[in-house]
C-alpha positions in Angstrom: -24.3 62.6 -110.7 -26.0 60.8 -107.8 -23.9 59.3 -105.0 -24.5 55.8 -105.8 -23.3 56.4 -109.4 -20.3 58.6 -108.2 -19.1 55.5 -105.8 -19.7 53.0 -108.8 -17.6 55.3 -111.1 -14.7 55.8 -108.3 -14.7 51.8 -107.8 -14.6 51.1 -111.5 -11.6 53.7 -111.7 -9.9 52.1 -109.0 -10.2 48.6 -110.3 -8.9 50.0 -113.7 -5.8 51.4 -112.0 -5.2 48.3 -109.9 -5.8 46.1 -113.0 -2.9 48.0 -114.7 -0.6 47.4 -111.9 -1.2 43.6 -111.5 -1.6 42.4 -114.8 2.0 41.3 -114.8 1.8 39.3 -111.6 2.0 35.5 -111.8 -1.0 33.3 -111.4 0.1 32.4 -108.0 0.2 35.9 -106.7 -3.2 36.9 -108.5 -4.9 34.0 -106.8 -3.6 34.9 -103.5 -4.8 38.5 -103.6 -8.2 37.2 -104.6 -8.2 34.8 -101.7 -7.0 37.5 -99.3 -9.4 40.2 -100.0 -11.6 39.1 -102.8 -9.8 41.4 -105.2 -11.9 41.9 -108.2 -8.9 43.3 -110.2 -6.9 40.2 -109.6 -9.6 37.8 -110.4 -10.2 39.9 -113.7 -6.7 39.6 -114.5 -7.0 35.9 -114.3 -10.0 36.0 -116.4 -8.3 37.8 -119.2 -5.3 35.7 -119.0 -7.0 32.4 -119.1 -10.3 33.2 -120.6 -9.2 32.5 -124.5 -8.4 28.8 -123.4 -11.4 28.4 -121.5 -13.5 29.8 -124.3 -12.1 27.5 -126.9 -12.7 24.4 -124.7 -16.3 25.5 -124.3 -16.9 26.5 -127.9 -15.4 23.3 -129.2 -17.5 21.1 -126.8 -20.9 22.9 -127.3 -20.6 24.5 -131.0 -22.9 27.1 -129.9 -22.1 30.7 -128.9 -25.1 31.1 -126.3 -24.2 27.7 -124.5 -20.4 28.4 -124.6 -20.9 31.8 -122.8 -23.1 30.0 -120.0 -20.3 27.2 -119.6 -17.7 30.1 -119.9 -19.4 32.1 -117.0 -20.2 29.0 -115.0 -16.4 27.7 -115.2 -15.1 31.2 -113.7 -18.0 31.2 -111.1 -16.4 27.7 -109.8 -12.9 29.2 -109.8 -14.2 32.0 -107.7 -15.9 29.6 -105.0 -13.2 27.1 -105.2 -10.2 29.3 -105.7 -8.5 27.5 -102.5 -8.4 24.2 -104.1 -5.8 25.1 -107.0 -2.6 23.7 -105.7 0.0 24.6 -106.6 -1.3 28.3 -107.0 0.4 28.7 -110.2 -1.4 26.0 -111.8 -4.3 28.0 -112.5 -4.5 27.3 -116.3 -4.4 23.4 -115.8 -7.2 23.6 -113.0 -9.3 25.8 -115.5 -8.9 23.4 -118.2 -10.3 20.5 -116.2 -13.1 22.6 -114.8 -14.1 24.0 -118.3 -14.3 20.2 -119.7 -16.6 19.2 -117.1 -18.7 22.3 -117.1 -19.0 21.9 -120.8 -19.9 18.1 -120.8 -22.5 19.0 -118.0 -24.0 21.8 -120.3 -24.1 19.7 -123.1 -26.2 17.1 -121.2 -28.4 19.8 -119.9 -29.1 21.1 -123.4 -29.9 17.5 -124.7 -32.4 17.0 -122.0 -33.9 20.5 -122.6 -34.3 19.8 -126.3 -35.6 16.2 -125.7 -38.4 18.0 -123.5 -39.0 21.0 -125.8 -38.6 19.3 -129.1 -37.5 22.8 -130.5 -35.1 23.4 -133.4 -31.6 24.3 -132.5 -31.4 28.0 -132.0 -29.4 30.2 -134.4 -25.8 31.2 -133.5 -25.3 34.6 -132.1 -25.2 37.1 -135.1 -22.8 39.3 -133.4 -20.2 36.4 -133.4 -18.3 35.1 -136.2 -19.9 31.8 -137.4 -17.5 28.7 -137.1 -18.3 25.6 -139.2 -19.0 22.8 -136.9 -16.5 20.2 -136.5 -17.2 17.2 -134.4 -13.6 16.0 -134.4 -12.4 19.0 -132.1 -14.1 18.0 -128.9 -12.0 14.9 -129.0 -8.8 17.0 -128.4 -10.2 18.1 -125.0 -11.6 14.8 -123.9 -8.3 13.0 -124.6 -6.0 15.8 -123.3 -8.0 15.8 -120.0 -7.1 12.1 -119.8 -3.3 12.7 -120.0 -1.3 12.6 -117.0 -1.0 16.1 -115.3 2.8 16.5 -116.0 2.1 15.8 -119.8 -1.3 17.8 -119.8 0.2 21.1 -118.6 2.6 21.7 -121.2 0.2 21.5 -124.0 -2.3 23.5 -122.0 0.2 26.4 -121.7 2.1 26.1 -124.8 -0.7 25.0 -127.4 -3.7 26.2 -125.9 -2.6 29.4 -124.4 0.2 30.3 -126.5 3.0 30.5 -123.8 6.7 30.2 -124.9 8.3 27.2 -123.5 10.6 29.5 -121.5 7.5 31.0 -119.9 5.9 27.7 -119.5 9.0 26.3 -117.9 9.1 29.2 -115.6 5.5 28.7 -114.5 5.9 24.8 -114.0 9.3 25.4 -112.0 11.3 23.2 -114.2 14.2 23.5 -116.5 13.3 24.4 -120.1 14.9 21.2 -121.6 12.4 19.2 -119.2 9.4 21.2 -120.2 10.3 20.5 -124.0 10.7 16.9 -123.6 7.5 16.8 -121.7 5.7 18.7 -124.4 7.1 16.6 -127.1 6.0 13.4 -125.2 2.7 14.9 -124.6 2.0 15.5 -128.1 2.8 12.1 -129.1 0.6 10.4 -126.7 -2.1 13.0 -127.7 -1.6 12.2 -131.4 -1.8 8.4 -130.5 -5.0 8.7 -128.7 -6.5 10.8 -131.3 -5.6 8.3 -134.1 -7.2 5.5 -132.0 -10.3 8.0 -132.2 -10.2 7.8 -136.1 -8.2 11.0 -136.5 -4.8 10.6 -138.4 -1.5 11.8 -136.9 -1.6 15.0 -139.2 -5.3 15.7 -138.2 -4.3 15.4 -134.4 -1.5 18.0 -135.0 -3.8 20.2 -136.9 -6.4 20.0 -134.0 -3.8 21.5 -131.6 -3.2 24.5 -134.0 -6.8 24.9 -134.6 -7.5 24.9 -130.9 -5.0 27.6 -130.3 -6.6 29.7 -133.2 -10.1 29.2 -131.9 -9.3 29.8 -128.2 -9.7 33.7 -128.5 -10.4 34.9 -131.9 -14.2 35.2 -131.4 -14.5 35.5 -127.5 -16.8 38.4 -127.0 -14.9 41.3 -125.1 -17.8 42.1 -122.7 -17.7 38.5 -121.4 -14.5 39.1 -119.6 -15.8 42.1 -117.4 -19.3 40.6 -116.8 -17.8 37.2 -116.0 -15.3 38.6 -113.6 -17.9 40.8 -111.8 -20.4 37.8 -111.5 -17.6 35.7 -110.1 -16.5 37.9 -107.2 -20.0 38.5 -106.2 -20.8 34.7 -106.4 -17.9 34.0 -104.1 -18.9 36.4 -101.6 -22.8 36.3 -101.5 -23.2 32.7 -102.9 -25.3 34.3 -105.5 -25.0 36.4 -108.4 -28.4 38.1 -108.8 -29.0 40.0 -112.0 -25.4 39.4 -113.2 -25.7 36.1 -114.7 -28.8 34.0 -115.7 -30.4 31.4 -113.4 -29.1 28.5 -115.7 -25.4 29.7 -115.3 -25.7 29.9 -111.6 -27.4 26.2 -111.6 -24.7 24.9 -113.9 -22.0 26.3 -111.5 -23.8 24.8 -108.5 -24.2 21.4 -110.2 -20.3 21.5 -111.3 -19.5 22.4 -107.6 -21.7 19.4 -106.3 -20.2 17.2 -108.8 -16.5 17.9 -107.5 -17.5 17.6 -103.9 -18.9 14.1 -104.7 -15.5 13.2 -106.4 -13.6 14.3 -103.6 -15.7 12.4 -101.0 -15.3 9.3 -103.3 -11.6 9.8 -103.1 -11.7 10.2 -99.3 -13.9 7.1 -98.9 -11.6 4.9 -101.1 -8.5 6.1 -99.1 -10.1 5.1 -95.7 -11.4 1.7 -97.3 -7.6 1.2 -98.4 -6.2 2.2 -94.8 -8.9 -0.1 -93.2 -7.8 -3.2 -95.5 -4.1 -2.4 -94.9 -4.8 -2.4 -91.2 -6.7 -5.3 -91.1 -4.1 -7.3 -93.4 -1.4 -6.0 -90.9 -3.4 -7.3 -87.9 -3.9 -10.8 -89.5 -0.2 -11.1 -90.4 0.8 -10.3 -86.8 -1.3 -13.0 -85.4 0.6 -16.4 -84.7 0.3 -18.9 -87.5 -2.3 -21.1 -85.8 -4.5 -18.1 -85.0 -4.0 -16.5 -88.4 -5.2 -19.8 -89.9 -8.3 -19.7 -87.6 -9.2 -16.3 -88.6 -9.0 -17.3 -92.3 -11.0 -20.3 -91.8 -13.8 -18.4 -89.8 -14.0 -15.8 -92.5 -15.2 -18.7 -95.1 -18.7 -18.9 -95.8 -20.5 -22.0 -95.0 -22.7 -21.5 -97.7 -19.9 -21.2 -100.2 -17.5 -24.0 -99.2 -19.2 -26.5 -97.1 -17.2 -29.2 -98.4 -13.8 -27.6 -97.6 -15.1 -27.0 -94.0 -16.1 -30.7 -93.3 -12.8 -32.0 -94.7 -11.0 -29.4 -92.6 -13.0 -30.7 -89.5 -12.0 -34.3 -90.2 -8.3 -33.6 -89.8 -6.8 -33.9 -86.3 -6.1 -36.5 -83.4 -9.3 -38.4 -82.2 -9.9 -40.5 -78.9 -12.1 -43.3 -79.2 -15.2 -43.0 -77.0 -17.2 -46.1 -78.4 -16.5 -49.0 -80.8 -18.9 -51.5 -81.9 -18.3 -54.6 -84.4 -21.2 -56.5 -85.8 -23.6 -54.9 -83.4 -21.2 -55.8 -80.2 -19.4 -53.1 -78.3 -15.7 -53.4 -77.6 -14.4 -53.4 -73.9 -14.3 -49.9 -72.5 -10.6 -50.4 -71.5 -9.8 -51.0 -75.1 -11.7 -48.2 -76.4 -10.3 -45.8 -74.1 -6.9 -46.4 -75.4 -7.5 -46.2 -79.2 -6.5 -43.0 -81.1 -7.0 -42.1 -84.5 -5.0 -39.4 -86.5 -6.1 -38.1 -89.9 -4.8 -35.6 -92.3 -5.3 -34.7 -96.0 -4.3 -38.2 -97.6 -3.5 -40.4 -94.9 -4.5 -42.0 -91.6 -2.8 -43.6 -88.6 -4.5 -46.0 -86.0 -3.0 -47.0 -82.8 -4.3 -48.7 -79.6 -2.6 -48.5 -76.6 -2.0 -51.8 -74.4 -3.3 -53.7 -72.8 -5.2 -55.2 -75.8 -8.7 -56.3 -75.1 -10.2 -59.6 -76.5 -11.5 -57.5 -79.5 -8.4 -55.0 -79.7 -8.0 -53.2 -82.9 -4.1 -53.1 -83.0 -2.4 -50.5 -85.1 -2.3 -49.6 -88.8 -1.6 -46.8 -91.3 -3.0 -46.2 -94.7 -4.6 -43.8 -97.2 -7.8 -41.8 -96.7 -10.1 -40.2 -99.4 -13.2 -38.2 -98.6 -16.1 -37.1 -100.7 -18.1 -34.3 -98.9 -20.5 -33.7 -101.6 -22.6 -36.7 -100.6 -24.9 -36.8 -97.5 -23.8 -38.6 -95.4 -20.4 -37.5 -96.2 -18.1 -40.8 -97.8 -14.9 -42.0 -96.6 -12.6 -44.6 -98.1 -9.8 -46.3 -96.1 -7.2 -48.3 -98.0 -4.5 -49.9 -95.9 -0.7 -49.8 -97.1 0.3 -52.7 -95.1 -1.0 -55.9 -93.3 -3.5 -58.4 -94.6 -5.9 -55.7 -95.7 -3.1 -54.1 -97.8 -4.4 -52.3 -101.1 -8.0 -53.2 -100.2 -10.6 -50.3 -99.8 -12.9 -50.3 -96.9 -16.1 -48.1 -97.8 -17.5 -46.1 -95.1 -19.5 -42.8 -94.0 -18.5 -40.2 -91.5 -20.1 -37.2 -89.7 -18.2 -34.4 -87.9 -20.4 -32.6 -85.3 -18.1 -30.1 -83.2 -15.5 -32.2 -81.3 -17.2 -35.4 -81.9 -16.5 -37.8 -85.0 -18.9 -40.6 -85.9 -17.4 -43.2 -88.3 -19.1 -46.3 -90.0 -17.4 -48.7 -92.3 -17.4 -52.3 -93.5 -15.1 -55.1 -94.4 -13.1 -54.6 -97.9 -15.8 -57.0 -99.2 -18.8 -55.2 -97.9 -20.6 -52.2 -99.7 -20.7 -48.8 -98.3 -23.1 -48.6 -95.3 -26.2 -46.2 -95.9 -26.5 -45.5 -92.0 -24.6 -45.2 -89.0 -25.4 -48.6 -87.6 -24.1 -52.1 -87.0 -25.9 -55.4 -86.7 -24.9 -59.0 -86.1 -23.1 -60.6 -89.0 -23.1 -57.5 -91.0 -19.4 -57.1 -91.2 -20.1 -53.3 -90.4 -17.9 -51.2 -87.6 -19.2 -48.4 -86.0 -16.9 -46.0 -84.0 -17.2 -42.7 -82.1 -14.4 -40.3 -81.3 -13.8 -37.1 -79.6 -11.3 -34.8 -80.6 -8.1 -34.7 -78.6 -6.2 -31.6 -80.1 -7.5 -28.6 -81.8 -7.9 -28.8 -85.7 -4.8 -29.3 -87.4 -3.3 -27.6 -90.5 -3.3 -29.7 -93.7 0.2 -30.8 -92.7 -0.2 -32.7 -89.6 2.3 -33.0 -86.6 5.2 -35.1 -88.0 6.2 -36.1 -84.5 2.6 -37.5 -83.8 2.5 -39.2 -87.1 5.9 -40.8 -86.4 4.9 -42.1 -83.1 1.9 -43.7 -84.8 4.0 -45.2 -87.4 7.0 -46.4 -85.3 9.3 -43.9 -87.2 11.0 -42.0 -84.3 14.3 -43.3 -82.8 14.0 -45.8 -80.0 15.0 -43.2 -77.3 12.3 -40.9 -78.5 9.3 -43.4 -78.7 6.4 -43.4 -76.2 6.6 -46.8 -74.7 2.8 -47.0 -74.5 2.2 -46.7 -78.0 2.2 -50.1 -80.0 4.2 -49.4 -83.5 2.5 -50.7 -86.7 3.3 -54.0 -88.0 2.6 -56.2 -85.2 0.0 -58.5 -86.9 -2.6 -55.3 -87.5 -3.2 -53.3 -90.5 -6.1 -50.9 -90.9 -9.1 -50.0 -89.1 -10.7 -53.3 -89.6 -7.9 -55.4 -88.1 -9.5 -57.2 -85.1 
């Protein structure tokens, strides 16, 4: 016997002896042994233990023994490469079920694309395997089972697909038998309901579970276990399995590994995005109310809400810088003592003494704006005085901290431009902002000052209260 053959025989004998001593170890210990030293016997024990379940998933999805063998081998290649991702370690069966479903679906898609290109007749089943009548309903079992929450999926995988007792499954899961039994009952009910929505009756759903167990290992080729285990170990060490599996199997495994990596990256990206959004929300909520409102206002797109921006800009306290009536300007000493306060629905107008020969007096009223028009329209309706209830129609323009306002007497039409001429009954006023833009609810104290509602001791003696012969913006 040649030296190489002798070494291979000794290695196989040692693996056989090791295999006999570790078959009783739990999944977690087998996986740890493989991770620590790439123990081939430990990995083969995992293939023997979970191979029937993986074979059943692949065969139900593909319905073809040749394709099922490829998906079976690719599944265990993925396990060998990503064994460290199985957490907790004892949940190998649940992890393999998910990978087998993913691998079988990818193999099915690859086959469909190949058949579209080649236009060939579907290949005959392997004559060495027991033929099985195709049943398109069985793949639905795995699809719906994979969508169940993990704590319900695991009992079905262990008890119904792998044939474990409830006591053994409870030990592997690490929970009381009663808890495992309750989850299994609930999982079967959920699965039956989902299968019923897919067109399978409840009895057919229960039968599918039983048939899944029957089909899991009855026809699995015995040689597939050893070849898959050997190829998987080499695949994990050399990142290749030359001569042990076909190029198609290696490509299928690489494709599944890539898809799993992309899924993980998506989860990480979503987590980072969620943290960023949460951090941004906490930052904004930590700002003072006025700054928080400014941030939110700045975030509004001017293209999306131009009207809302114009209405917001109109709110606030304004100091007159120019006032003209019928084409003639008011005295500067009267203009500079004139203030206007505007909020969502009302306005307050006050002029500080001494009054000029063309003084405006003081007044309050309702305000309505239409920013969909150009120039923007404004209607001022005094609520007291000689013009009470009579609407004065005008136009306005806000440019930063400058307000331009043009309006006419109640009997006049709305001006079309910012101009006033002799005997036109038109008023033109310009203001500068005194305070920063206010919220929709203006400063109550400021409003009360303009309207004379403060107690006598709190009133500003420079502000003339309303009702002294003046009403509205047009009162001369």
